[in-house]
N, C-alpha and C positions, 0 to 999 in steps of 0.2 A: 246381534249377531252380523257381521258384515255381509252386505248386498255383493253378489258376483260383479263382476267389474263387465264393462257393454266392450266387446271387442271390436265393434266397428270404431264406436267412440274413442278406445283408445290407440288404432289404428290411425285415424284421423288427425289428433291430437302430438302422434311421434311425428306425423310426417309435415303439420303444421310448425311445430317447434323445431324440428330439424334435429332431433336428438337421433345421436348416432346409433343403430343397434346392433352394428357388429365389434368385435372385440378386436381392441387394437394389436396391431404386430408389435412384438417388440423390437424395439430400434437396434442399431450398432452400437451406440453408446452404451445401451442396456449389455449386450453380449460382453464388453469389452470390460464392464466395470466388473460382470460376473465373474471374466477369467482373471482379474488384478484381484478380486477379494479372493478368489481361490487361489493364486499365487503367494496374494500375504499370508493365508494361513497355513498354507504349505511351508513357508518361509519360517512363521514363527513356531511350527511344531519342529523342524526341522534345526532350527539356529537360536538357542535360548537366548542371545545376546539380542535377538529381536522382536524379544516378548513385549518390549516396552512398545511397539506400535500399538498392540492391542487397546492403549490407553489414547490413541488419536483419535478425532471424530470419526464418524461413519464415512462422511464425506469426503475426509483427505486421507485416509489410509489407501483408497483405490488409486491414489495421485502417485503415493511414496511406491506405490507398490510398481505402477507404471512407469514413473521415473528409474527405480533400481533395474527395471528389465531392460529399458533402453539403453542405461549405461551398461549392462553386459553385454547387450547386441553390440554396440561400439568398441568394448575389449576385442570380441571375439572377430568383431571386422578388422579393425589393426592388426590383429595377430594374425587373420589370415593373408593378409595382403605382406607382410614380411616374408612368410614364407614361401607365397608365390614369386617373390622379389628374390628370394635368395635360388628357388631353384630354375628361373629366370636368367640368371647371372651367369656368363660364361665360364667356366672353370680355367680354361687358359685359350691362348691365343688360338688360331686356327695351324693347322700343320696342313701347306699345301698338298694336296692330292693329287693324283694323275701320273703319267709317265714321265720320265726323263729326271734330270737333276734337279728341277723345281719341288720333290720329294723332301729334301732334305735342307731345311731352314735353318740347321746349325752349320750348314757352308756358308754362314755370312756375305752372304751377297751384298751388293750396294745397290740403293735405290734404283738405277737405272737397269739393273738387271732385272729388279723384280717390277719395274714396270712393263720392261720386254717380255716378260715371264706371263703377265695379266693378258698382253694384247694377242701373245701367241694362245691362250688359253681362250680367250673371246673369241678369236678368228675359229678356233674351233668349238665355238658353242658350247663352251662348258665353263658357263656363269659361275658355279660353286668355286670351282678352282680360282677361276679371274678373281673372284671376291676375296679369297685368301693370298692371292698374290698381291691385290690392294690393299691388303690390310698390312702385309709386311712392306711392301712400298709405303706405307703413311709410317710405320713403326720407324724404316731408315730414313726417311726425311726428316722425323724428329731425331732420332738419337742415330748417328753415325757409329757410336759405338757398339757394342754388346746390347742382343735386344732376347730377353728372357723370354722364350716363346709360351711359358706359364703366366706372364702378364696380360691381365685384360686390358682393354683399350681404356679403362680408366687408371688403372696402375701406369700404363705406359703413358699417359699424359703426366700423371705425378712426377715419375721418376725421370721423367724430359723436360719438367720444370714448363709445361704450357698446358695450362688449366683454364686459357681460353679459347681452346679447342673442344672444349667438351661436347658441347653441342652437335659439331660436326662429327665425334666419336660415338656421338648416338646416334647417328643417323647411319655412320658406317656400319655399326652393330645392328641396327634394323634391316640391313639391307643383309647382312650376314647371316643373323639368326633370326629374321621375322617369318613370321608366316607365308606369306608370298616372295615368290622368286622372282629379282629385278630382270628387265630385258636387257639384252646387249646395249643398246643406246642408252638407257638407263644409267648402268654400270660406267660406260664411257663417258656420259655426260657428268658423273660423280665424279670420276676420276678428273676431269677437267679443270669440276671446281676445286677438287683437294691442289692441283699444280697452280692455281691462282692463290690459292693460302700458304703453300708453302713450295717457293720457286726454288 
């Protein structure tokens, strides 16, 4: 019959040997492995073609499941970005708002008239209308012929054969459609830059 252990002796031995007497907490990799195994089991149950994964080694199966999950997340990310890009793309070129004859872009004003309209709107502190007039000035500077109001800035460049101005058109679109409205001096500064590019 075994003798009962001496508690003082057992305590001293545990302290001297450094034996850990607390239960180790599960690691994050353990959680990830458990989630991956559950995902793999769920996939095997729902997709018969994946039953072959059951033959994989126990150490490899969670890695395969994790890679599959990462690929799925990557695909969802790409799809979400394409949806956001479609929603951000301007449907048409802006129509000038405000009073006066500037409300009719179909009137076929020339570039100097649009430049004057932009200055009038800037003087009235109407940055939105000034930016729209600036877009039309940009369009007339590229194409003296008719410009379709439905064109985006990129379509305008393609129709006028000026792909070299793509970066400049993106800046103009950011000023027009960005979340922050530029100030009057910023619009004037950008207009000056455009005049330097399109004399």
